[in-house]
C-alpha positions in Angstrom: 178.7 109.9 107.9 174.9 109.6 108.5 172.0 111.4 107.6 172.2 114.1 110.2 175.7 114.9 109.3 175.0 115.7 105.4 173.3 119.3 105.4 174.7 120.2 101.9 174.4 118.2 98.7 176.5 119.8 95.5 175.4 118.7 92.1 177.4 118.8 88.9 175.3 119.6 86.0 171.7 121.1 86.0 169.3 118.9 83.8 165.9 117.4 84.4 167.6 114.6 86.5 169.1 117.5 89.2 165.8 119.0 89.6 164.4 115.7 90.7 167.4 115.1 93.0 166.7 118.1 94.7 163.0 117.4 95.2 164.3 114.1 96.9 167.0 116.1 99.0 164.4 118.5 100.1 162.2 115.9 101.6 165.1 114.8 103.8 165.6 118.6 104.7 168.9 119.0 102.9 169.9 121.7 100.7 171.5 121.6 97.2 173.9 123.7 95.2 173.8 123.1 91.9 177.0 124.1 89.6 175.9 124.6 85.9 176.6 127.5 83.5 173.3 128.2 82.4 171.2 130.7 84.3 168.1 129.2 83.5 168.9 125.4 84.1 166.1 123.1 85.0 167.9 121.4 87.8 168.4 125.0 89.6 164.7 125.5 89.7 164.3 124.0 93.2 168.0 124.0 94.1 169.0 126.1 97.5 171.7 127.4 95.5 172.8 127.9 92.1 176.7 128.4 91.2 176.4 130.0 87.5 179.6 129.2 86.3 182.0 126.8 84.0 182.3 122.9 84.8 186.0 122.8 85.6 188.4 121.4 88.1 188.6 124.6 89.9 185.1 125.0 90.2 184.1 121.6 91.1 187.2 121.6 93.7 185.0 125.0 95.1 182.0 123.1 94.9 183.3 120.2 97.2 184.7 122.7 99.8 181.0 124.1 100.8 179.3 120.6 100.5 179.2 117.3 102.4 178.5 114.8 99.2 179.0 116.0 95.3 177.0 114.2 92.4 178.0 114.1 89.0 175.0 114.5 86.6 177.1 115.4 83.5 179.9 113.4 82.0 183.2 115.3 82.6 185.6 116.1 79.6 188.4 116.1 81.8 190.6 113.9 84.2 189.8 114.6 88.1 193.0 114.8 89.1 192.8 117.4 91.7 191.8 116.9 95.5 188.4 116.9 96.5 187.1 117.8 99.7 183.8 115.6 99.7 182.7 112.2 98.3 181.4 112.0 95.0 179.3 110.1 93.0 179.8 108.3 91.1 183.6 107.9 92.5 186.5 110.0 91.3 188.4 106.6 89.9 185.2 105.4 87.9 184.8 108.9 86.4 188.5 108.7 85.3 187.6 105.5 83.5 184.7 106.7 81.6 185.7 110.1 80.4 188.7 108.7 78.1 186.8 107.2 74.7 189.8 105.3 73.8 190.0 103.7 77.1 186.2 102.7 76.8 186.3 101.3 73.9 189.5 99.3 74.8 187.4 98.0 77.9 184.7 97.2 75.5 186.9 95.2 73.1 188.2 93.3 76.2 184.7 92.3 77.5 183.5 91.5 74.1 180.8 94.1 74.2 179.8 94.8 70.5 180.3 98.6 69.3 180.5 100.9 66.6 183.5 101.4 64.9 185.9 104.2 66.0 189.2 105.1 64.5 192.1 106.0 66.6 195.3 108.2 65.4 198.1 109.8 66.9 199.0 111.9 64.0 197.6 114.9 62.1 198.5 113.7 59.0 197.0 110.2 59.5 194.1 111.9 61.0 193.3 114.1 57.6 193.9 111.2 55.8 191.0 109.3 57.5 188.8 112.2 57.4 188.9 112.3 53.5 187.3 109.0 53.4 184.5 109.4 56.1 180.9 110.7 55.5 179.5 113.1 57.9 178.2 113.0 60.2 181.0 111.5 62.8 182.3 112.7 66.1 185.5 114.3 66.3 187.7 114.0 69.8 190.9 115.8 70.3 192.7 114.2 73.6 195.2 116.1 75.2 197.0 115.5 78.5 194.3 115.1 81.1 191.3 116.3 78.9 189.8 116.0 75.8 187.8 118.4 73.4 185.1 116.8 71.2 182.3 118.0 68.8 180.2 116.4 66.4 180.8 117.3 62.7 177.8 117.6 60.2 179.1 119.9 58.0 182.3 121.1 56.3 181.9 124.7 58.4 181.7 122.6 61.3 185.1 120.5 60.3 186.8 123.8 59.4 185.9 125.4 62.9 187.5 122.7 65.0 190.5 122.1 62.7 191.1 125.9 63.3 191.5 125.0 66.7 194.5 122.0 66.5 196.8 122.9 69.7 200.0 121.7 69.6 199.0 119.9 72.7 197.0 117.4 71.1 198.2 113.7 71.8 195.8 111.7 69.6 192.5 112.0 68.0 189.6 109.7 67.7 186.9 109.6 64.4 183.7 108.1 65.3 181.2 107.9 62.7 177.5 108.6 64.1 175.4 106.0 63.4 171.3 106.9 63.0 169.4 104.5 65.1 166.0 104.5 64.5 165.4 102.9 68.1 168.0 103.0 70.8 167.8 101.2 74.4 168.9 103.3 77.6 169.7 101.1 80.7 169.8 102.7 84.3 172.1 101.0 86.6 172.9 101.7 90.2 175.8 100.2 92.1 176.3 100.5 95.9 179.4 100.8 98.1 179.5 97.0 98.1 179.5 96.7 94.2 176.0 95.3 94.0 174.3 96.4 91.2 170.8 97.2 90.6 169.3 97.3 87.4 166.1 99.0 86.1 164.2 97.6 83.3 165.6 98.9 79.4 164.1 102.0 78.3 163.0 102.1 74.7 163.6 105.3 72.6 162.3 105.7 69.3 162.6 108.8 67.0 159.4 109.8 65.0 160.8 112.7 63.6 163.5 115.9 64.5 161.5 117.0 67.2 159.5 114.3 68.6 160.5 111.0 70.3 158.9 108.3 72.6 160.3 106.5 75.6 159.0 103.5 77.0 159.5 101.0 79.8 160.1 98.1 77.2 157.5 95.2 77.2 158.6 93.8 74.0 162.4 93.0 74.1 162.8 89.6 74.3 164.1 87.9 77.7 167.1 86.8 75.6 168.0 90.6 74.8 167.2 91.7 78.0 169.7 89.2 79.8 172.0 90.0 77.2 172.2 93.7 78.1 172.0 93.2 81.9 175.2 90.8 81.5 177.2 93.5 79.1 176.2 96.0 82.0 176.9 94.4 84.9 180.6 93.3 83.3 181.2 97.1 82.1 180.2 98.4 85.5 182.4 95.8 87.1 185.4 96.5 85.0 185.0 100.6 85.8 184.7 100.2 89.6 181.3 102.1 89.7 179.7 103.0 92.7 176.9 105.5 92.0 174.6 105.6 88.8 175.3 105.7 85.0 173.1 105.2 82.2 174.2 103.1 79.3 172.8 103.3 75.7 172.7 101.1 73.0 171.5 101.3 69.2 169.6 98.6 67.5 170.9 97.9 64.1 168.4 96.7 61.4 169.0 93.0 61.9 167.8 93.4 65.7 171.5 93.3 67.0 172.6 95.5 69.5 175.6 97.8 69.9 177.3 100.1 72.7 176.6 103.9 72.0 178.0 105.4 75.5 178.0 105.3 79.2 177.7 108.4 81.4 176.7 109.4 84.8 173.9 111.8 83.7 170.5 110.2 84.3 168.7 111.3 80.9 165.1 112.2 80.7 163.9 108.1 80.8 164.5 108.2 84.6 161.5 110.3 84.7 159.5 107.1 83.8 160.9 105.5 86.9 158.6 107.6 89.0 155.6 106.1 87.7 156.8 102.7 86.8 158.7 101.6 90.0 157.8 101.1 93.6 161.1 103.4 94.4 162.3 105.9 91.6 166.1 106.2 90.5 166.1 109.5 92.3 165.1 108.2 95.6 167.4 105.4 95.4 170.2 107.8 94.3 169.7 109.9 97.4 169.5 106.6 99.5 173.0 105.6 98.3 174.7 109.6 98.8 173.4 109.2 102.4 174.4 105.7 103.1 171.0 104.3 103.4 169.8 100.7 103.1 169.2 100.2 98.9 166.3 97.8 97.8 165.9 96.0 94.6 163.5 98.2 92.4 160.3 96.6 91.6 158.6 97.1 88.3 154.8 97.9 89.1 153.3 99.3 85.9 154.5 100.3 82.2 155.1 103.8 81.5 155.6 105.7 78.4 156.4 109.3 77.7 156.4 111.4 74.4 158.7 114.6 74.2 157.6 117.0 72.1 158.1 120.8 71.5 156.3 122.9 73.7 153.6 124.7 71.6 152.9 121.2 70.1 151.5 119.9 73.9 148.0 119.5 73.6 145.6 120.4 76.5 143.8 117.3 76.1 147.3 115.8 77.0 147.1 113.4 80.2 149.6 112.2 82.8 152.5 114.2 84.4 153.8 117.1 82.3 158.1 117.9 82.8 159.9 121.0 80.9 162.8 119.8 79.0 164.3 123.1 77.7 162.1 124.2 74.5 160.5 120.8 75.0 158.0 119.0 77.2 157.7 115.6 78.0 154.4 114.0 78.9 154.5 110.6 81.1 151.6 108.2 81.4 151.2 105.0 83.1 150.2 102.4 80.7 149.5 99.1 82.2 150.0 97.7 85.9 152.2 94.7 86.3 150.1 91.6 87.0 151.1 88.2 88.2 
C-alpha cells in the first residue's frame, strides 16, 4: 500500500496528538475519521469526520471498515481479539501485550526494569485483606476475560462505588499504590516495520501545584541516566514486538533513581515540544510510518519548554505557541538552539 492507496486514516481517541495527526494527514490530502465519545474532543476539531461513540470492540471494527489505516491514540482496556479490516498502529499484537497490567509487570521483572510495587490477587478475600493495609490513593484494577476495569481510589466513597461493581466474572485483582512523584520523565519512542527504534530525547515533567506543570526537553539529565532510560525502552519495545509509537513514563524518586510508571500508545502533551525542538516532529514521523514512507532519525535542534495552566491564568504577555488542552492551555517556547 502506498500514499495513493491511503485515502482515509482512522484515529481512536481524540486528544491533542490526534489534532496534530489530523493536520499532518491534511497536508497530504488524506481525510481523517476520529472515534471518541466526547462531542467536543480536541482531536476532532480539524478531523474530516468524528464518530461520537464509545471506544469498544464493535466501534473499532466499524472504524477499520471505513478507513485504510487506523492509529490508536489511547490505550484500550480490552483485548483486540476481533478481526480488523485495516492495518493498525501500534500493531494488534503489541497493543494486546500492554493492555494487561499484570503482563506488563511480568515483562518488567523479566527485563529487570525497576518499577513501583503492585499486588496481584486472584481471590476477593485476599484482595479485601490487602486493601485494609493499603493507604490511599491506589489504583484498583479488576481483570476479566479479555478486558479490565480500572479506577483510581482516592476516598472510601470511590472504593465503595468500585466494590459495588464486583461482577462474578472477575478473574483477578491488581492493587497498585499511586506514587506522588515530584518529577516524571516521558520518553517518546517510534518503532518502524523493520523493528528499528527511534527515540526522542526524554521530556521532564514537573508539577508546580495541582493545576500547573512545566514540561521541558531535558538538558540536565546525566548522560548515564539518558543511556539507562534508552536501554530500558529498547528492551521493553523489543519484548512486546512494538511497531508504532509509544510513550513510556518513569518517576524520579528522592534518591534520584527512576522507576517505570506506564507505557501507552497515547502521545501525551509532551509531543507538542517536538514541533519546536526537532527537525521533524513525532506527528510527521508517525504519518510517515503509517504511509510506509522512509523514516529519519530525529535531530534535536533546540531545547524547548512548555507550561500547562488553567485557561484563565494564561497571560496576554505569554509568548510562543499556545495549545488548548481541555480547560487548560499550554504555552510552548524555544529556549535555546543546540550548538556544536
